[in-house]
N, C-alpha and C positions, 0 to 999 in steps of 0.2 A: 443900757442894752448893747451887746456885743455888735463890732463890726462885721458887716459882711463876710469877711475871710475868715472870722473867728466860728461866724455861724455855720459857714461850709464843714466846719471839723468838728466842731460841738454840736450840734442840731441830729449830723447824720451818726456820730457816736451816741450820741443821748438815745436816737431812734433805733439803734442796732444794740443797744442795751436793753429797752424797751421787747423789741423783739426778743430777747433772749427768756421773758419771763413767760412767752405762748410757747418758746420750743420746750422749758422745763414743766412746765404745767400741763401740755401736749404730750410728752415723751414719758410720764411717768405714770400712765396709766399703763404704758406697754412694760417700760422698765420694772415695775411692781408685777407683771406678769398676769393682771387684772381683766384686760381687754380678753385675754384667751382663757378663764373660767367660763363655766355654762352658766345659766341664770341662777340654776338652783345652787351652786356655788358659790357665787355672789351674794345671793340672798341668805346663807346663811352667814356671814361676815358679819361682826360688829359694825353698827351705823348704816347698814345695807338699805335703811330706808331712806336716806339722801344720796342714795346714787343716781336715782331718775335724773332730780336736778341738776346735779353736777356734771352727768353724762350730756344732758341738753346745753348745757353752759360750754363742756369742752367742744362738742358737736358743730354744734350752732355758731358760737363766737371766737371761738380758738383754731380748734382741727383748720390747719391748711393757709390761715391766715397771716399766721408768723413767718413760717418758712417763704410765704409769699414775699412778704415786705424784708427777709432775710435775702433771699433771689434776688430782687430790685436793688436792695443796696450793694450785692456783688455789679449787677451790672454799672451802678454808677461808680464803686471803686476802677474799673476797667477804663470809664470815662475817663479819671483822671490820672491813668499812665498813658492813656492814649496823647493827652496833654502836653505830656513830657517830649515826645518825638518818637525818634526809633529806639533811643537808649532806653526811653519809659515800656516800648513794647519788647523790647529783649528782656527786659528787668521782668515785665510779667509773665512769657512764658517761664523763666526759672522759676517763680512764684509759684506759677501752677502744677510744674513738677514736683517741688517739694510738697503743697498740699498733697498733692495725688499719694506721694507717699506716707504724708500723716493720715491721709484719709483712710489709706487702704491698714493700714496698721491699727487705727481705731475701730474699722470693720471689720478686720479679721481676728483680732485678737481682746477687744474689750466689748464694743457691743455693735447689734448688724442691723441696729436704726441708722447707722450714720448716713452723714449726707455728704461729709468733705469729698469724698471720692467721686460722687456723681458730680458735683462744683467742679473739682480739677479737670474732668474729662471735659466735660462742657464747655468749659473756660478756655479751653487748648481752641474751642472753636469760634470765639469771640472775635477775635482780631480778622475773621473774613468779613465781618461787618462794619470794619472800624471806615468804610467809605460809602457804607449804603447810605442811601437818604432818608431823613426823617419820617418821611410818609413812609417809604418803605418797609422802616422798622416797626413802625405800629401796625403796619397790612401783616407780615411776617408775623408779629406774635400773637395778632388776633387770629391768624389760621392756624397756630402752634396750639394756641387754648382753645380751640373748638374740635381740637385731633382728638381728645379722650371722646366726644361724644361719638364720632366717625367709626373709630376702632372698635368702643364694646357694640354700637351698633353691627357692626360689620360680622364682629362675635356671634351677634344674637343669630343675625340673618344665616350665618353658616354653621348654626348646630354647636359654637364652641369650637368648630376647625380652625379658626384664627386665633390661638388662644398662644399671645406671646410670652406668659409665665412658663409653659409648657416644660421648657428645657430647663432649666435652673431646678424647678422641683421633681423634676425626674432625676436628677443628681443628687439631690437631697435626699428624697426618697430611698434610691438605693446603697447610700451611704449608713442612712441609717439599718437601712436590711441588713449591711456587711456586719454589721454590730448587734444586731439581733432586739433592735429596740424600736418604743413607740415614740411619738412626740412626747405623749403623756410623760411613760418614763425617763427619758434624757432632760425633760423639764425637772423632774423628780429628782435626780440627781444634780443637777445646776443648783439647787435649792435647798440640797441637803449635803451633797458631796464638798471637796475642796478644789485646789487649784487644778488637780489633775480632771478631775469630773469637767469643773469650766472650761479647759483648755480643751478639752476633746469636744464640747459642745459647739466649740468656736469653728471647729472645721465645716461644721455643718449649717451652722446661725447664718453665713456671708450669704449662702445660695439661696437661701431663705428671700434675702435681701433684695438680693438679685430679682425674684422673681416679684418681690412687691413692688419695687421700681418699674417694671414691667407691665404687670397689672394692672396698676394703679396710675397708669400714662404717666408719670411723676419727671419723665423728660423732655415731652416737648413741653409740660407747665413752666417747669423751672429755665428752660433755655426763653420761653416765652418774656417770664420775668428778666432775665438777665438783660436781654434787647428793649423791655422796657424802661430797664436801669441808664442803661445807653442812652438813648431817647430823655429824658428825665435831667442826664450830666450833660449832654448837648444844650438843653433850655435852661440849666441854673436854676431851676426849680427851688432847690434847697440851701443855693448860693446865699439868696436874699427872698426869704419867702414872702415877707411881706409885701414884694413889688408882685409877686403872683397871686396875692390872695382871692383874686376871682376867679382863676382857674383852679386853685385848690379848693375854693366851696363850690365848685360845678362836681370836679371829682368827689369831692366828700358827701355832696346831698345823692348823687348820680347811685355812686356805689353803694350807700346805705338803703338808699332804695329798691335797688334790684339786688343787692349783692345779699341782706339780711333774707327777703322772703327766699331766696335761692338756696341759702344754707337750712333754712326751717324745711322747705323743701326734701330736699336732701337727707336731714336726721329723721323725716317723719318716712320717706320712702324706705330708709334705711329699717324701721323700724317695723314696717308694715309690707314687707317685701311680699310675701304669699295673697297677699290681697289684692294687689296691682295689676291692670289689664297687660301690662309690659313684664317680659320675665326678664331675666340676667340682672334687675336695678338698674333700668336707662333711664327712671326716673330718679333713682339717685344720681346718677353719672350726671343727669341734666341741671340738676340743681347744683349739684357741685361745678359744674361749668359754671354758670353764671350767677353764682353766689359766691365762693372763695375770694378771688381774685378780686373784683369790685369789692368786698368787702376789705379786704387786705388794701386796697389801695387807699379806701376809706379811711382807715386807723392811722394809715401813714401821713393824708393829707389832714386830718384832724389834729395830729401832734406836731405839724409843721406848723400849723396855723394857730395854735395854741404858743407856741413857741414864740411866737410874734408878740407875744401878753410879758410884759415886764414880771408879772405877780406870779405868771406860769413858768417861765424860764427857770428862773430860779428852782422852782419845784423839778420839772423835766431833768433839768442839767446833774440831777442827782444820777440818771441813769448812765450820763457819759462816761465816769472813768470802767463801769461795765463794758461798754459797747465796745472801750477803746482794747481790754483782753478779753472781747469776744470768745478767740479762739481758744484761748487759756481757760476761760470760763463754759464754755461748750462741753469740754473733754471732761474738764472738773465734774460736768453735770453728771459724766456716764461715770464716773471712777466712782460719786457718793453714791449714788444709785447702785453699782454692782456691791457696795458694802452694805447697804441696808437691805438689800432686797434677796441678796445670794449669800450660797454656803459659805462665801469668802468670809461673810461677815455676819450680821443679825440673823439672815436667812427669813426676813418679811415676805417674800414674794410670796403672791397665793395667799398671805394671811392677812391682807389690811385689805377695807372697802376705801371707796373713794375717797370719802372724807377726808383718812387718814393718809394715802398717798399725796391726794393733793396739797394736802396742810404741809405735809414733808417738802412739798415741792415749791412751795411757797417761802417756808423757811430756808430753804437751800439758795432759794432766788435773793430773800433778806442776806443772810449772811455772805453771798457774793459780791453783793451791792457793797457792803461793809469792809468787805476782803480788799476789794478792787480799788476804794478810795483808799485805805490803807496804803495799801502798795502803791501807787503811783504817784503819791506823797514824797515817795523814798525811792521809787525807779522810774525810767523813763519809759519803758515798756513792760508788757507781761511776760511772764517765762516764755511762752511758747511764741509771744511773737515776736519775742528778743531773737531766739533762735530761727524761726523762720524769715526775719528780715537779716540777720548776719548769714545766713547760707544764702539768701536771695543775693546779699552784695559779696560774698566771699571773702568777708573779713569780720573781725570781730567787732559788734556795737560796741559801745560803750553803753552799759546799761543804767547805773546810776546816775542819779541827775548832779 
């Protein structure tokens, strides 16, 4: 069995690597442009008879849970920087500014589903909470997690007068109008065009991401998970999970009992929106609010509990190299998808059903696990991690082992 110090690193890396599976499985539905097809277009694709069960798995078991785990891990990482005193805090700020640039480049020029930019912006606020008491951290996180329900309720009560995504959506629509394109026409140019068409589309798609972040209330959700991660770091739950097994078991049980029905309700409400008594998806918001984070926390707790078992530790540790190169692998998932689904490569976007793009997502993940293991046998850091670390410390860090 690993020592507690090793467990802290390996367990969190393995959990981060595991979370990347949910990220690629979830994101490829959008990267393959399948999410934007009409029901008729989806049903015409080969293998579409599997769309319904795969979409159920995606929405109920995957969607939102793994970015929640990722966000919690981000907060845990901040807690480690705090443990290094003022030097660690200054280094954290430098890391966030560098991540801000990386995230913006990813968002603006590669994929509008980027999460790094938001992480960096919100990460700059985390030091404000470094002296906040544990109880206050959890209360604040709970309030933030409930905010989406309050915001969507207010929007319904005011007949959409309170629409947080209106401004970036109007900007995007204006840019489309300037080019004389509809969304469908622009999508067609991306799927069938070259570099010029792809880069032109990036001038607009990042605005849709801003709209999505605001409409989906992603900002309070992510920051809430940052605060929960900071609390977890203080309590050292993942330093020695065996010592905290009773608490982790409670989180697993409560999270599954509340989270799974909540996620089922959210998915059911989304599929039956017109038949529900409350308009504008409030049932979906309610299910998502009570479902996603509890189920994500159940996943993380279950992972940590399995980590304490010798037979499971060897298996789960396979994900650790993937997690140590999380930034590199996250960006690679986008680059590979661009090659698979746009005119810069095979152009398979809108031409493959769920069973195909999810199979591709699993294949990409397996290849990344193997590649990460190969790479870290030879180098200390992943390529992007090495660059990030070198810029943070202001010097070139030795990369080879």
